[in-house]
C-alpha positions as CSV (number, residue, x, y, z in Angstrom):
1,M,28.5,-7.8,4.9
2,Q,25.9,-8.0,2.2
3,I,22.2,-8.5,2.1
4,H,21.1,-11.0,-0.6
5,V,17.5,-11.6,-1.6
6,V,16.8,-15.2,-2.7
7,Q,15.6,-15.4,-6.3
8,P,13.6,-18.2,-8.0
9,G,15.8,-21.2,-8.7
10,Q,18.7,-20.2,-6.4
11,S,20.3,-22.6,-4.0
12,L,22.4,-22.0,-0.9
13,Y,25.4,-23.6,-2.7
14,G,25.0,-21.4,-5.7
15,I,24.7,-18.3,-3.7
16,A,27.8,-19.2,-1.6
17,T,29.7,-19.8,-4.9
18,T,28.7,-16.4,-6.2
19,Y,30.2,-14.7,-3.1
20,G,33.2,-17.1,-2.8
21,I,32.5,-18.3,0.7
22,P,31.5,-21.7,2.2
23,A,27.8,-22.4,2.3
24,N,28.1,-23.3,6.0
25,D,29.2,-19.7,6.7
26,I,25.8,-18.4,5.4
27,T,23.9,-21.1,7.2
28,E,25.5,-20.2,10.6
29,A,25.3,-16.5,10.1
30,N,21.5,-16.6,9.4
31,Q,20.8,-19.6,11.7
32,L,19.0,-21.3,8.8
33,S,16.7,-24.0,9.9
34,A,16.4,-25.6,6.4
35,P,19.4,-24.5,4.4
36,G,18.4,-26.8,1.5
37,M,15.0,-25.2,1.2
38,L,15.4,-21.4,0.7
39,V,12.3,-19.2,0.4
40,V,11.9,-17.0,-2.6
41,G,12.2,-13.4,-1.4
42,Q,14.0,-14.5,1.8
43,T,17.0,-12.3,2.8
44,L,20.4,-13.7,3.6
45,V,23.1,-11.8,5.3
46,I,26.3,-12.7,3.5
47,P,29.2,-12.7,6.1
48,I,31.9,-10.9,4.1
49,I,33.8,-7.7,4.7
50,G,32.3,-5.1,2.4
51,M,30.1,-6.1,-0.4
52,Y,29.9,-6.9,-4.2
53,Y,28.1,-5.1,-6.9
54,W,27.6,-6.4,-10.4
55,V,28.0,-3.7,-13.1
56,R,24.9,-2.8,-15.1
57,S,24.6,-1.0,-18.4
58,G,25.3,2.7,-18.1
59,D,27.3,2.4,-14.9
60,S,30.6,4.1,-14.2
61,L,32.9,4.1,-11.3
62,Y,31.7,7.6,-10.4
63,S,28.0,6.7,-10.5
64,I,28.5,3.5,-8.5
65,A,30.7,5.3,-6.0
66,Q,28.0,8.0,-5.6
67,R,25.2,5.3,-5.2
68,W,27.1,3.5,-2.4
69,G,28.5,6.5,-0.7
70,V,32.1,5.8,-1.3
71,N,35.0,7.7,-2.9
72,A,35.5,6.8,-6.6
73,G,39.3,6.7,-6.1
74,T,39.0,4.3,-3.2
75,L,36.6,2.1,-5.3
76,A,39.0,2.1,-8.2
77,E,42.0,1.2,-6.0
78,A,40.1,-1.6,-4.2
79,N,39.4,-3.2,-7.6
80,G,42.7,-2.5,-9.3
81,L,41.1,-0.2,-11.9
82,S,41.9,3.2,-13.3
83,L,39.3,5.9,-12.6
84,N,38.2,6.4,-16.2
85,Q,38.4,2.7,-17.2
86,P,35.2,1.5,-18.9
87,L,33.3,-1.2,-17.0
88,T,32.0,-4.4,-18.5
89,V,28.4,-5.3,-17.8
90,G,28.3,-8.1,-15.3
91,F,31.7,-7.4,-13.8
92,R,31.8,-8.1,-10.1
93,L,32.9,-4.9,-8.3
94,Y,34.1,-4.9,-4.7
95,I,32.6,-2.2,-2.5
96,P,34.8,-1.5,0.6
97,P,33.0,-1.2,4.0
98,K,32.1,2.3,5.2
99,P,33.4,3.6,8.5
100,K,31.1,2.8,11.4
101,R,29.7,5.4,13.8
102,T,29.0,4.9,17.5
103,A,25.5,4.1,18.8
104,E,23.8,3.1,22.0
105,V,21.6,0.0,21.8
106,N,18.9,-1.1,24.4
107,A,16.8,-4.2,24.5
108,Y,13.8,-4.8,26.8
109,I,13.4,-8.3,28.2
110,E,10.1,-9.4,29.7
111,P,10.3,-12.4,32.1
112,R,7.0,-14.1,32.7
113,G,6.1,-15.8,36.0
114,D,8.5,-16.1,38.9
115,E,11.7,-16.7,37.0
116,V,13.6,-15.8,33.9
117,S,13.2,-18.7,31.4
118,Q,16.3,-20.4,30.0
119,S,15.3,-19.2,26.5
120,L,15.3,-15.6,27.7
121,K,18.6,-16.0,29.4
122,N,20.0,-17.4,26.2
123,A,18.6,-14.5,24.3
124,A,20.2,-12.0,26.7
125,E,23.6,-13.7,26.4
126,E,23.4,-13.7,22.6
127,A,22.5,-10.0,22.4
128,A,24.6,-8.7,25.3
129,P,27.8,-8.1,23.2
130,E,25.8,-5.7,21.0
131,L,24.0,-3.9,23.9
132,T,24.6,-0.8,25.9
133,Y,21.6,-1.4,28.1
134,L,19.4,-4.3,29.1
135,A,16.0,-3.4,30.5
136,P,14.1,-6.0,32.5
137,F,10.4,-5.2,32.2
138,S,9.2,-4.1,34.7
139,F,9.3,-2.7,38.2
140,Q,5.6,-2.0,38.8
141,I,4.6,0.9,41.0
142,Q,2.2,0.0,43.8
143,R,-0.3,2.5,45.2
144,D,1.7,2.9,48.4
145,G,4.8,3.9,46.5
146,S,6.5,0.5,46.8
147,L,7.8,-1.5,43.8
148,K,7.0,-5.0,42.6
149,A,10.2,-6.2,41.0
150,P,10.3,-8.6,38.0
151,P,12.4,-11.8,38.3
152,L,16.0,-11.1,37.5
153,D,17.8,-14.4,38.1
154,N,21.3,-14.1,36.6
155,L,20.7,-11.1,34.3
156,A,23.1,-9.0,36.4
157,S,25.8,-11.5,35.8
158,I,25.2,-11.5,32.1
159,T,25.3,-7.7,31.9
160,G,28.4,-7.5,34.1
161,Q,30.3,-9.9,31.9
162,N,29.5,-7.8,28.8
163,Q,29.8,-4.3,30.1
164,V,26.0,-3.7,29.7
165,T,24.2,-1.2,31.9
166,L,21.1,-2.5,33.7
167,M,18.1,-0.2,33.0
168,M,15.5,-0.1,35.7
169,V,12.1,0.1,33.9
170,V,9.5,1.7,36.3
171,T,5.9,1.5,35.1
172,N,2.4,2.3,36.1
173,L,1.2,-1.2,35.2
174,E,-1.6,-2.5,37.3
175,N,-3.4,-5.8,36.6
176,A,-1.4,-6.1,33.4
177,Q,-2.6,-2.8,32.1
178,F,-1.2,0.8,32.2
179,S,-3.3,2.6,34.8
180,S,-4.1,6.3,34.5
181,E,-5.6,6.2,38.0
182,L,-2.3,4.7,39.5
183,G,-0.4,7.3,37.5
184,S,-2.4,10.1,38.9
185,I,-1.8,9.0,42.4
186,I,1.9,8.9,41.9
187,L,2.1,12.2,40.1
188,N,-0.1,14.1,42.6
189,D,0.4,12.6,46.1
190,Q,3.7,14.0,47.3
191,V,4.0,11.5,50.2
192,V,3.6,8.5,48.0
193,Q,5.8,10.1,45.3
194,N,8.6,10.6,47.8
195,R,8.3,7.1,49.1
196,L,8.5,5.8,45.5
197,L,11.7,7.7,44.7
198,E,13.3,6.4,47.9
199,N,12.4,2.9,46.9
200,I,13.7,3.3,43.4
201,I,17.0,4.6,44.7
202,S,17.3,1.9,47.3
203,Q,16.5,-1.0,44.8
204,A,18.7,0.5,42.1
205,K,21.7,0.5,44.5
206,Q,20.9,-3.0,45.8
207,L,20.5,-4.6,42.4
208,N,23.2,-2.6,40.5
209,F,20.9,-0.7,38.1
210,R,22.5,2.5,36.7
211,D,19.7,3.9,34.6
212,I,16.2,4.7,35.9
213,H,13.8,4.5,33.1
214,F,10.2,5.8,33.5
215,D,7.7,4.1,31.2
216,M,4.5,5.7,32.3
217,E,1.8,5.4,29.8
218,F,-1.9,6.0,29.3
219,L,-1.7,9.0,31.8
220,K,-4.5,11.5,32.1
221,P,-4.1,14.5,29.8
222,A,-4.7,16.6,32.9
223,D,-1.6,15.1,34.5
224,R,0.8,16.3,31.8
225,E,2.3,19.1,34.0
226,A,2.3,16.9,37.0
227,Y,4.3,14.4,35.1
228,N,6.8,17.1,34.0
229,T,7.1,18.3,37.6
230,F,7.7,14.7,38.8
231,L,10.4,14.1,36.2
232,R,12.3,17.3,37.2
233,K,12.1,16.2,40.9
234,A,13.1,12.6,40.0
235,A,16.0,13.8,37.9
236,D,17.4,15.9,40.7
237,R,17.2,13.0,43.1
238,I,18.5,10.4,40.6
239,H,21.4,12.5,39.3
240,Q,22.5,13.1,42.9
241,E,23.1,9.4,43.2
242,G,25.1,9.3,39.9
243,F,22.4,7.4,38.0
244,L,21.1,8.2,34.5
245,L,17.4,9.0,33.9
246,S,15.6,8.0,30.7
247,T,12.0,7.9,29.7
248,A,9.8,6.1,27.1
249,L,7.6,8.3,24.9
250,A,4.6,7.5,22.7
251,P,5.1,8.1,18.9
252,K,3.8,11.7,18.4
253,T,4.0,13.9,15.3
254,S,3.1,17.2,17.0
255,A,2.9,18.8,20.4
256,T,-0.9,19.1,20.1
257,Q,-1.6,15.4,19.2
258,V,-4.6,14.2,21.1
259,G,-5.3,10.8,22.5
260,A,-4.9,9.0,25.8
261,W,-1.5,7.7,25.0
262,Y,0.0,11.0,23.8
263,E,-1.2,14.1,25.6
264,A,0.7,13.7,28.9
265,H,4.0,13.1,27.1
266,D,5.7,16.5,26.7
267,Y,8.6,15.9,24.3
268,K,10.2,19.2,25.0
269,V,10.3,18.8,28.7
270,H,11.5,15.1,28.5
271,G,14.3,16.3,26.2
272,E,15.4,18.9,28.7
273,V,15.1,16.7,31.8
274,A,16.1,13.2,30.7
275,D,19.5,12.0,29.8
276,F,17.9,10.2,26.8
277,V,14.5,9.1,25.6
278,I,13.2,6.0,23.9
279,I,10.5,6.7,21.3
280,M,8.1,3.7,20.7
281,T,8.2,3.9,16.9
282,Y,6.3,0.6,16.3
283,E,2.8,-0.9,16.6
284,W,1.2,0.8,13.6
285,G,0.4,-2.8,12.7
286,Y,-0.8,-4.3,16.0
287,S,-2.5,-7.5,17.1
288,G,-5.9,-5.9,17.4
289,G,-5.7,-3.8,14.2
290,P,-5.8,-4.4,10.4
291,P,-2.8,-6.0,8.7
292,M,0.0,-3.6,8.0
293,A,3.7,-3.2,8.7
294,V,4.5,-2.9,12.4
295,S,7.0,-0.1,11.9
296,P,6.6,1.4,8.4
297,I,9.5,3.7,7.6
298,G,7.3,6.7,6.5
299,P,5.4,7.1,9.8
300,V,8.6,6.2,11.8
301,R,10.4,9.0,10.0
302,Q,7.5,11.5,10.6
303,V,7.6,10.8,14.3
304,L,11.4,11.1,14.5
305,E,11.5,14.3,12.5
306,Y,9.1,15.9,14.9
307,A,11.0,14.5,17.8
308,I,14.3,16.1,16.8
309,S,12.5,19.5,16.5
310,E,11.8,19.2,20.3
311,I,14.6,17.0,21.7
312,P,18.3,16.9,20.8
313,A,18.9,14.1,18.3
314,A,21.8,12.8,20.5
315,K,19.2,12.1,23.2
316,I,16.8,10.0,21.0
317,M,16.8,6.3,20.7
318,M,14.5,4.9,18.0
319,G,12.2,2.1,19.1
320,Q,12.2,-1.1,17.0
321,N,10.1,-4.3,17.1
322,L,11.8,-7.7,16.9
323,Y,8.6,-9.4,15.8
324,G,5.8,-9.5,13.2
325,Y,2.2,-10.5,13.1
326,D,0.1,-13.2,11.4
327,W,-3.4,-11.9,10.7
328,T,-6.4,-14.1,9.7
329,L,-8.4,-12.6,6.8
330,P,-10.8,-10.9,6.4
331,F,-9.9,-8.6,9.3
332,V,-12.8,-7.9,11.6
333,A,-12.5,-5.1,14.2
334,G,-13.0,-6.7,17.6
335,G,-12.5,-10.2,16.2
336,A,-9.6,-12.6,16.6
337,Y,-6.2,-11.1,17.4
338,A,-3.2,-11.5,15.1
339,R,-0.5,-13.9,16.3
340,A,2.9,-12.5,17.1
341,L,5.9,-14.3,15.5
342,S,9.6,-13.9,15.2
343,P,11.3,-13.2,11.9
344,Q,12.8,-16.7,12.0
345,A,9.3,-18.2,12.5
346,A,7.9,-16.1,9.7
347,I,10.5,-17.6,7.3
348,D,9.7,-21.1,8.4
349,L,6.0,-20.4,8.0
350,A,6.5,-19.1,4.4
351,R,8.5,-22.2,3.6
352,N,5.9,-24.6,5.0
353,R,3.1,-22.8,3.2
354,N,5.1,-22.5,-0.1
355,A,4.6,-18.7,0.0
356,A,7.0,-16.3,-1.7
357,I,8.0,-13.3,0.4
358,Q,7.3,-9.9,-1.1
359,Y,8.8,-6.6,-0.1
360,D,7.0,-3.2,0.3
361,Y,9.5,-0.6,-0.7
362,K,7.3,2.3,0.5
363,D,7.0,0.8,4.0
364,Q,10.4,-0.9,3.8
365,A,8.9,-4.2,5.2
366,P,8.5,-7.8,4.0
367,H,5.2,-9.6,3.9
368,F,3.5,-12.7,2.4
369,D,0.1,-14.3,2.1
370,Y,-0.9,-18.0,2.7
371,W,-3.9,-20.2,3.2
372,D,-4.2,-22.4,6.3
373,D,-5.5,-26.0,6.6
374,A,-9.0,-24.7,7.3
375,G,-9.0,-22.8,4.0
376,K,-8.6,-19.3,5.7
377,Q,-6.3,-16.7,4.1
378,H,-3.6,-15.1,6.2
379,K,-1.4,-12.0,5.9
380,V,2.0,-11.8,7.6
381,W,4.1,-8.7,8.1
382,F,7.5,-9.1,9.7
383,E,11.1,-7.8,9.7
384,D,14.1,-8.8,7.7
385,A,17.6,-7.6,7.0
386,R,16.4,-5.0,4.5
387,S,13.8,-3.4,6.9
388,I,16.4,-3.2,9.7
389,Q,19.0,-1.7,7.5
390,A,16.5,0.9,6.4
391,K,16.1,1.9,10.1
392,F,19.8,2.0,10.7
393,D,20.2,4.3,7.7
394,L,17.5,6.6,9.2
395,I,19.3,6.6,12.6
396,K,22.5,7.7,10.8
397,E,20.7,10.3,8.6
398,L,19.0,12.0,11.6
399,G,22.0,11.7,13.9
400,L,20.1,9.8,16.6
401,R,21.6,8.3,19.8
402,G,20.7,4.7,18.8
403,I,18.1,2.1,18.9
404,S,15.9,0.3,21.5
405,Y,14.3,-3.1,20.9
406,W,11.0,-4.5,22.1
407,K,11.8,-7.3,23.0
408,L,14.3,-10.1,23.4
409,G,13.2,-13.7,23.1
410,L,12.1,-13.6,19.4
411,P,15.0,-14.9,17.3
412,F,16.4,-12.5,14.6
413,P,20.1,-13.2,14.2
414,Q,20.4,-11.0,11.1
415,N,19.6,-7.9,13.3
416,W,22.6,-8.5,15.6
417,L,25.0,-9.1,12.6
418,L,23.9,-5.8,11.0
419,I,24.5,-3.9,14.2
420,Q,28.1,-5.1,14.1
421,V,28.5,-3.9,10.6
422,N,26.8,-0.5,11.1
423,F,27.8,0.6,14.6
424,D,30.4,0.6,17.3
425,V,28.2,-0.1,20.2
426,V,28.8,2.1,23.2
427,K,29.5,0.3,26.5
428,R,29.0,2.1,29.8
């Protein structure tokens, strides 16, 4: 499979001819809403086995093989060439696919209201073949140790048909906000805590959840050791029942990082106690902040490199957003929030506003600017095939367990195609 970036003057038919495949194959793979109106800078995933490279001046089989991480002999054989044969500039060279490695993939899904919408059910069905876990968000802890469950509808049926493990996400959400006060009650009141663990086990058995996932955020720094103690206790109880235990962690770069979201999350202890962790490596660009990439590769790498110094890499799942944001400029702190949008919606918006898509190679993220009907300028940062492939390459480089997505329901077909190319998804 190949990632193609649309250049000025290119058409879908011309691109398809270049790669020797039907144009409709590209349309279907990328779920193009307007195949006759491509956007300059838009990425297309070309559904072929392997990829093509057009020889440039100064290239040799050896230099090309090194660049693409393949054996020069294999490259020569695949193209019917001898190893030392000079290459003609412009010659189309076939690059065979690399071996895939195994990875675990999780996706959160957040039903709103009293039922799972049809669009969310469709998203779960589409993603399920490429998932290890599906995580309905969330089972909210109550102050008496009971749980308020999210609507589940037929999610258990979807996961069962696709060998996907249901992840029970347990949160300290209260009135739609993470509550440090609620967290403190749970972590320090043994009676309430014991009742909570019994309720978790009971509901997990009843609803066929096989991983218990604690996403407790905005905890008081003073509750750091109480959270560690709770997790050790929870792990003993949960493992006795044959369930997995996982946790969500804020994106830290050191053990001493300060801030309400960070201090109670002890990477080292979570790495010792949990079967795996999900690190929330996104939201550098967020709805209430200034325009920037949501998950820029540099800060993501910095967090993960710290994480593997405290937690075994094989226990770490990198968090990844399935959305971008549309900011109105100029940005004013405390002013209007940016609007979330899917990668598909971002492409449609760029087309409708006649905006060319740019790519920031430092952050490894696409973006564009446009003017609305009221004459206001906007900045959009989102995700495309290039930005996702950069994250997959980082997962492989660092030897991580896999990737976790927040959240299903925002269409991004290229992501699931690239998972198929890069990984053999573990099923439990």
